[in-house]
C-alpha positions in Angstrom: 60.5 78.6 -11.9 59.2 77.2 -8.7 62.7 76.2 -7.5 64.0 79.7 -8.1 61.2 81.2 -6.0 61.9 78.8 -3.2 65.6 79.7 -3.2 64.7 83.4 -3.2 62.5 83.1 -0.1 65.0 80.9 1.8 67.8 83.4 1.1 65.6 86.3 2.2 64.7 84.5 5.5 68.4 84.0 6.2 69.2 87.6 5.5 66.3 88.8 7.8 67.4 86.4 10.5 71.0 87.6 10.4 70.2 91.3 10.3 67.1 91.6 12.5 66.8 88.8 15.0 68.6 89.3 18.4 68.6 85.6 18.9 70.5 84.8 15.8 74.0 83.6 15.1 75.9 86.3 17.1 74.2 85.2 20.4 74.9 81.6 19.7 78.6 82.4 19.1 78.8 84.4 22.4 77.3 81.5 24.3 79.9 79.2 22.8 82.6 81.6 24.4 81.3 81.0 28.0 81.7 78.0 30.3 80.0 77.0 33.5 82.2 77.2 36.6 81.3 75.8 40.1 83.4 76.9 43.1 83.1 74.9 46.3 84.6 76.2 49.5 84.0 76.6 53.2 80.3 77.3 53.8 79.3 80.9 53.2 82.8 82.0 52.1 82.8 84.9 49.7 83.7 84.1 46.0 85.5 86.8 44.0 86.3 86.4 40.3 88.7 88.9 38.8 88.1 91.1 41.8 84.4 91.2 41.5 82.2 89.5 44.2 80.0 86.7 42.7 78.3 85.2 45.8 79.0 82.8 48.6 80.1 79.2 48.5 79.0 77.0 46.9 78.7 79.2 43.7 77.9 78.2 40.1 77.9 80.6 37.2 79.1 81.3 33.7 82.4 83.1 32.9 84.1 83.8 29.6 86.7 81.7 28.0 90.2 82.7 29.0 92.3 83.3 32.1 90.6 84.3 35.4 91.7 84.7 39.0 89.4 83.3 41.7 89.7 84.4 45.4 87.8 82.9 48.3 87.6 84.7 51.7 86.0 84.2 55.1 86.5 85.9 58.4 88.9 84.0 60.7 90.1 81.8 57.8 93.1 82.1 55.6 92.0 83.3 52.1 92.9 81.4 48.9 93.6 82.5 45.3 93.5 80.3 42.2 94.2 81.1 38.6 92.3 79.2 35.9 92.2 78.9 32.2 88.8 78.1 30.8 88.4 76.4 27.4 85.4 76.4 25.2 83.1 73.4 25.8 84.7 72.4 29.1 82.9 73.2 32.4 85.0 73.4 35.6 84.5 72.3 39.2 86.9 73.9 41.6 87.4 73.0 45.2 89.0 75.8 47.3 88.3 74.8 50.9 89.7 77.3 53.5 91.9 76.6 56.4 90.7 78.2 59.7 93.1 80.5 61.6 93.9 78.9 64.9 95.5 79.8 68.2 96.4 78.3 71.5 95.3 78.5 75.2 98.0 78.0 77.8 96.4 77.0 81.1 98.2 76.8 84.4 96.4 76.2 87.7 97.3 76.3 91.4 97.1 73.6 92.5 97.8 71.7 89.3 96.1 68.5 88.0 92.8 70.2 87.6 90.5 68.9 84.9 90.2 71.2 81.9 87.1 71.5 79.7 86.9 73.9 76.7 83.4 74.4 75.2 82.3 71.2 76.8 85.1 69.1 75.5 87.6 67.6 78.0 91.3 68.2 77.3 93.0 66.5 80.3 94.7 68.0 83.3 96.6 71.2 84.0 99.2 72.5 83.2 98.3 72.1 79.5 98.6 73.9 76.2 95.6 73.4 73.9 96.5 74.3 70.3 94.8 74.5 66.9 91.7 76.1 68.3 89.9 78.1 65.6 89.4 81.8 66.2 86.4 82.6 68.3 85.0 82.7 71.9 85.6 79.8 74.3 84.4 78.9 77.8 87.2 77.4 79.8 86.3 75.4 82.9 88.9 74.0 85.4 87.8 71.9 88.4 89.3 69.6 90.9 87.6 67.6 93.7 87.5 69.6 97.0 88.4 72.8 95.2 86.4 75.6 93.6 85.3 75.5 90.0 86.7 78.3 87.9 85.0 79.5 84.7 86.6 81.9 82.2 85.5 83.2 78.9 88.3 83.9 76.4 88.6 85.0 72.8 91.2 83.5 70.5 92.2 86.0 67.8 95.2 87.6 66.1 95.5 90.3 68.8 97.4 88.5 71.5 97.9 84.9 72.7 95.7 83.6 75.5 97.3 82.6 78.8 95.3 81.6 81.9 96.9 81.4 85.3 94.1 80.3 87.6 94.0 79.8 91.3 91.6 77.1 92.7 90.7 77.4 96.3 89.5 74.9 98.8 86.0 75.4 100.2 82.5 74.2 100.1 79.0 75.0 98.8 76.9 77.3 101.0 73.4 78.7 100.8 72.8 82.4 101.2 69.3 83.6 102.1 68.0 87.1 102.6 64.8 88.6 103.9 63.3 89.8 101.6 64.7 87.3 99.0 65.7 88.3 95.5 68.7 90.3 96.6 71.8 90.7 94.4 74.9 89.2 96.0 78.3 90.9 95.3 81.9 89.9 96.2 84.6 92.4 95.3 82.2 94.1 92.8 81.4 90.8 91.1 77.8 89.7 91.0 77.6 86.2 92.3 73.9 85.7 91.8 70.5 86.4 93.4 69.2 85.0 96.8 68.4 82.3 97.6 71.8 81.4 96.3 73.8 78.3 96.4 77.5 79.0 95.7 80.9 77.5 96.3 83.1 79.7 98.6 86.6 79.1 99.7 87.4 78.6 103.4 87.9 81.9 105.2 86.0 85.2 105.7 84.2 86.8 102.7 82.8 90.3 102.9 79.6 90.1 100.9 77.2 92.8 99.9 73.5 92.1 99.5 71.3 94.6 97.6 67.6 94.9 96.7 66.0 98.2 95.7 66.8 100.6 98.6 67.7 97.8 101.0 71.2 96.5 101.5 73.5 94.9 104.0 77.2 94.1 104.2 78.2 91.0 106.1 81.2 88.8 106.7 80.5 85.2 105.8 82.8 82.8 107.5 83.2 79.5 105.7 85.0 76.7 107.5 85.1 72.9 107.2 83.0 72.5 110.4 81.0 75.7 110.1 77.4 76.1 108.9 76.3 75.8 105.3 73.3 78.1 105.4 73.4 81.8 106.1 70.4 84.1 106.8 70.5 87.9 106.5 67.9 90.6 106.9 68.3 93.6 104.6 68.1 97.1 105.9 68.0 100.6 104.6 71.8 101.4 105.0 75.0 99.4 105.3 77.2 102.5 106.0 79.0 102.0 109.4 79.3 105.8 109.7 75.7 106.6 108.9 74.6 109.6 111.0 78.1 110.0 112.5 79.6 112.5 110.1 79.9 116.2 111.0 79.9 118.8 108.4 82.9 121.1 108.4 82.5 124.4 106.5 85.7 125.2 104.7 87.7 128.3 105.3 91.2 129.7 105.9 93.0 129.3 109.2 96.4 129.6 110.8 98.0 126.2 111.1 100.7 125.4 113.6 101.9 126.6 117.0 99.7 129.6 117.5 100.4 129.7 121.3 104.2 130.0 120.7 105.2 127.2 123.1 105.1 124.2 120.8 107.8 122.0 119.2 109.9 123.0 116.2 108.0 120.8 113.8 104.9 122.9 114.5 106.6 126.0 113.1 106.3 128.2 111.2 102.6 129.1 111.6 101.2 129.4 108.1 97.8 129.9 106.4 95.8 127.1 104.8 92.5 127.2 103.0 90.3 124.2 103.0 87.1 123.2 101.0 84.0 121.8 102.7 84.1 118.2 104.0 82.7 115.8 106.6 84.6 114.3 109.4 83.7 111.4 111.7 82.2 112.5 115.0 84.0 109.6 116.7 87.2 107.6 116.3 86.5 104.3 114.5 85.3 101.8 117.0 86.2 98.1 117.4 82.6 97.1 116.5 82.8 99.1 113.2 86.2 97.5 112.4 84.9 94.0 113.1 81.8 94.6 111.0 84.0 95.3 108.0 87.1 93.3 108.5 85.8 90.3 110.5 88.4 90.4 113.3 89.5 92.6 116.1 93.3 93.4 116.3 93.0 95.7 119.3 95.1 95.3 122.4 92.2 96.4 124.5 89.7 94.1 122.8 86.3 93.4 124.3 85.1 97.0 124.3 82.9 97.4 121.2 82.6 101.2 121.6 86.3 101.8 122.3 88.5 102.9 119.4 90.0 100.1 117.4 93.8 100.1 117.7 96.9 98.2 116.6 95.9 99.0 113.1 98.6 100.2 110.8 98.2 103.0 108.2 98.3 100.3 105.6 95.6 98.3 107.4 93.4 101.4 107.4 93.7 101.7 103.6 92.3 98.2 103.3 89.5 99.0 105.7 88.6 102.2 103.8 88.6 100.3 100.4 86.1 97.8 101.7 83.9 100.5 103.2 83.8 102.4 100.0 83.0 99.3 98.0 80.1 98.6 100.3 78.7 102.2 100.4 79.7 103.6 97.0 81.1 106.6 98.9 84.7 108.0 99.1 85.7 107.7 102.8 89.4 108.4 103.4 91.8 109.5 106.1 91.8 113.3 106.9 94.7 115.3 105.6 96.8 116.8 108.4 95.3 120.2 107.7 91.7 118.9 107.7 92.4 117.2 111.0 93.8 120.3 112.7 91.1 122.6 111.3 88.3 120.3 112.6 90.1 119.9 115.9 90.3 123.7 116.3 86.5 124.0 115.7 86.6 125.2 112.0 84.8 128.4 111.5 83.3 128.1 115.1 86.8 128.0 116.7 87.2 129.8 120.0 91.0 129.3 119.9 91.3 126.6 122.6 94.6 124.8 123.2 92.9 121.4 123.2 90.0 120.2 121.1 87.1 122.0 122.8 88.6 123.4 126.0 91.7 124.9 127.5 91.4 122.4 130.4 92.4 119.0 129.1 90.4 117.1 131.8 87.1 118.0 130.2 87.9 116.8 126.7 90.6 114.2 126.7 91.7 110.8 128.0 95.4 111.0 128.8 97.9 109.5 131.2 96.4 111.5 134.1 92.8 110.1 133.8 92.7 107.2 131.3 93.3 104.3 133.7 96.2 103.2 131.3 93.8 102.1 128.6 91.5 103.3 125.9 88.0 104.4 126.8 84.7 104.3 124.9 84.3 107.1 122.4 82.1 110.1 123.0 82.3 110.2 126.8 84.2 113.5 127.1 82.9 116.8 126.0 82.9 117.6 122.3 84.6 120.6 120.6 82.9 123.5 119.0 81.7 121.4 116.0 80.4 118.6 118.1 83.4 116.3 117.4 84.6 114.0 120.2 88.1 112.8 121.4 90.2 114.8 119.0 92.4 115.3 122.0 93.5 112.2 123.8 92.3 108.6 123.9 94.3 107.5 120.8 96.6 109.1 118.3 94.9 109.3 114.9 96.4 108.5 111.5 96.4 111.3 109.0 96.9 110.9 105.2 100.1 112.9 104.9 103.7 111.9 105.0 105.7 113.8 107.6 107.7 116.9 106.6 108.5 120.2 108.2 106.3 123.2 107.6 107.1 126.0 105.2 105.5 129.4 105.0 104.0 130.8 101.7 102.9 134.3 100.8 99.4 133.1 100.1 97.3 130.4 101.8 97.8 126.9 100.3 94.5 125.3 99.1 93.8 121.8 100.4 97.4 120.7 101.0 98.0 116.9 101.1 101.6 116.9 102.3 104.7 115.7 100.4 104.5 113.0 97.7 106.8 110.6 99.6 108.5 110.1 103.0 109.4 107.6 105.7 106.7 108.3 108.3 103.0 109.1 108.2 101.5 111.8 110.4 99.5 111.0 113.6 97.6 113.6 115.6 95.8 114.2 118.9 97.7 112.4 121.7 96.6 109.2 123.5 95.6 107.5 126.7 99.1 107.1 128.0 100.6 110.3 126.5 101.8 113.5 128.1 99.5 116.5 128.2 101.3 118.4 125.5 100.7 115.7 123.0 97.0 116.4 123.1 97.3 120.0 121.9 95.5 120.7 118.6 98.8 121.8 117.1 100.9 118.9 118.2 102.4 116.6 115.5 103.5 113.1 115.7 104.5 110.5 113.2 105.1 106.7 112.8 106.1 104.1 110.2 102.9 103.3 108.2 103.4 99.6 108.8 103.5 99.9 112.6 100.6 98.7 114.8 100.3 100.5 118.1 97.9 100.1 121.0 97.7 103.9 121.1 97.0 104.7 117.4 93.6 104.6 115.7 91.9 106.9 113.2 88.7 108.6 112.1 87.4 109.1 108.6 86.7 112.0 106.3 84.2 112.3 103.5 84.6 115.0 100.8 81.4 117.1 100.6 80.9 116.1 97.0 81.2 112.4 97.9 78.4 112.4 100.6 75.0 110.9 99.9 
């Protein structure tokens, strides 16, 4: 009897366990259908199993018995996939190390045989191709004794190959000081550093811009083998060579061309032009202003700082203007032919004179009859109605436009800039050796834009919206 009761209770316990205990035989069987898998790969690579992300490498976890697909991914690495078959009772250790994506840097230098360093590691001398560099950012340094040190940051990726063609220049280390110190130093818009600054500069002339708060200065630094190594500069309020020399011209409509009826054929037909407001230089650009920006004086009549610079081509003037605009942040340019004639006539204050300011040339112009066969300092003759000097005589002045013959239109043309192309650029105003008629406000001349003449100079214009 006792044995029967014992068997009854044992049977009941088994039935209760099977039917009511969540930790019974079913769970045990399920655990038997899972195995432990460890996936080792490149550090922090993402682990996917059957398309579902599980974590980052190294990863350990349990998966069911059967077939599974493992994928490992990491940015800038080639991904890997691996199919496994898990078997009950057998844990798996899987090694899926990734291969980094790599690229090359092709480096050529002038001169060659420059030492190459990439992220602090030396790779020999140029020219050289450095391959199998993992994707990412690199700092490339090339240097050679007695030459400048060039540093470039590059990114190796799958967008495009990296090719560096670097020019090293000979020069030396110089020290730049300013008063007050702490000025930013710029060369061609690139920040070189803050004063006091030691920097390697190639031999030659460098137009540097120094800025601190409202103070600035633009100076030519001449670096030579035998020249000085330390340069001192005092900052001032403005570095604009044309500061306080620009005359406001109120826009309007005027009749352009031979209004007196006795001019040359290229001055006809007389036609109407409408111009917006602008500023124009009170004087022709002087030798001193040119030297301050360009560092040398090309003039035939050199030695007169306040005389107009000459022997400058139209192309030379574009380079000058580019440097001035870089220094000032303004938009100086040559006047269009229409802007030049409108200003020479006196704009809205015009009294209809034949020359710029008078009907008698001797009051307003240096020409062959009174110049002494040379240029003369600007601003010595009488100004015109707007207070502008020497728009008749002294030197011809480059205008922006290509030469073409005039055409008439039913309505005034707004701000004409001349034809899109041509062989010769316009010059205006007559010169120190020219005939009287060449100094008329309507007279037109032209020359090859590459020519340099002792009787051609220029003055500048600033659009009203570009003034500061």
